[in-house]
Structure formats: structure tokens, C-alpha cells
N, C-alpha and C positions, 0 to 999 in steps of 0.2 A: 504494500500500500504506500503510495507517495503522500507527501505532505498535503497536497491539494485535496486528495480523496479523504484524508483524515479530518480536514476541516469541513468536509461535506460540500465542496465546491469544485467545479472544474477549473476555476481560476487559480493562478499562482498565488502564493501566500501574500506577497506584497500587493498584488492587484486586489486581493480579497480584503486585506487590512486597510489599504489606502485607496479608497474608491474614487478619490478626486482631490482637488485642491483644498476643499473644506476639511476633509478628513486629515490631510497632512497638517493643516493649520491647527486643528484640534490636538493632534498628537504633539506637535511642537509646543503648544501651550502647556500640556500636562508635563512634558519632559522638562521644560525650562522653568516651570513653577511647581516643582515637586515637593516643596516644603509644606504646602497647605492643601486643604481639601476644598472642593468647590461644588456648588450645586449645578445642575444643568443650566440654569439661567445665568449664573455667574460665568460658567465656562463659555457659554454662547456670547455673552456681552464682551468678555475679555479677549476672546480669540477672533471675534468678528465673524463667527459662524452662526447660522440661523439655529434657533432653538429646536426646530424640527430635525435638522441634521444632527445636532448633539444628541437628541433623544434616540435617533436611529443608530448612531455610531458608538455610543458608550457601551451598550450591551456587547457589541462585537469586541471592543477593546478590553472589556472586563473578561470575556470568555477567553481571550488570548493571553490574559495575565499581565496586561500592561497597566491597567488601572484597577482600583478596588473600591468597593463601597466601604465607607468609614463609619457613617452614622446618619441619623435623621435629625434634622433641625426643623421642628414643626412638621410640615408636610414635605419639605424638601429633602431629597436624598443627597448626601455629600459623597464625592469621589475624589481620589487622589492617585497620583502616579504610584504604582506598587514597587517601591524600592527593594523589596525582598524577593521579587520575582526574577528568575534567571533571564527570561526573555526580555523583561523590562530593562534589566541591567545592560544587556547586549544592545538594545535599541538606544539607550542613553549613550553608550560608547560610540555607536554608529553616528548618532546625531551630532555629537560634539566633534568627532573626527571629521565628518563631512563639513561642519561649520568651520573648523580650522582650515581645512583644504580650500574652502570657498574664500576665506579671508586672505590666505596666502596667494591665491590666484589673483584676487582683486589687487593686492599690494604689488604683485609683479606687473600687472597690467598698468597700474598707476605709475610705477617706476619707469616702465617703457615709454609711456606717454610723456612723462616729464623729461626723459632723456631726449626724446624726439623733438620736443619743443625747444629744449636747450640747444640742440644742434642747429635748428632753424634760426634761432636768435643769433647764435655765433656766426652762422653763414651770412646772415643779413648784416651783422656788424662788420664783418670782414669785407663784404661787398661795398659797404658805404665808406670804408676807410680810404 
């Protein structure tokens, strides 16, 4: 049995887990705000994802072991990133490694642009001398 079959879906695991940009934003929110628990409404407002999407995605993330139910506050259920889950730990490592890579690439691109501008200025200065 492959992982896709185990999750009961013909989709790949990442495709199943992250069904679109909203899902990715919600995952990013929980990974980067792992110290606190949030209601569905709080998660929706803070991540910029619709409440309907949050309500659809949270059970999936919970069954995957990425978030966990922590408590009830009135009628609201509270959820947080599950720091004790092995899969959540790997996801967190992946997110921060990818973020680091993205920052490094951006810095390299910025340095290349700065160098190019510097060369153009130097060429113009020499031409005007």
C-alpha cells in the first residue's frame, strides 16, 4: 500500500495536504505561530483564509498530526501546531529550511542587481570623464 492509498486518496500526500494557496497559508500560520492555540475564527482572520476553508482544512491537518485540539473556550474549539508530532516536526524543519533557501536566493539576486547597477554607474562615469 502506498502513502496515497493509506490516506484514502488517489492524490499524492502533498497534493492531499495542501489543496491550494489557502491551505498553504493556513499551514504557514500554524507553523510560525506554534506557541499559542487559536480558534477557527482567529486562524481565519490571522492567516487571511476564509472561515469556510479553515473549517474544511483543520480536520485534515488534525488527522495528519500537524495540529491538535487543545481545549474549548465557550463554544469555540482551540487548535495549535502539534509540536510533539513527528510529522509536524518534519514539516516545521521543511518550512524553515525552505524559508532560509528563499531568503538566500533573494539576497543573491539583490546582490547581483546591485553589482549590475554599480557596473553601469562606473561605465557611465568613465564615459563622461
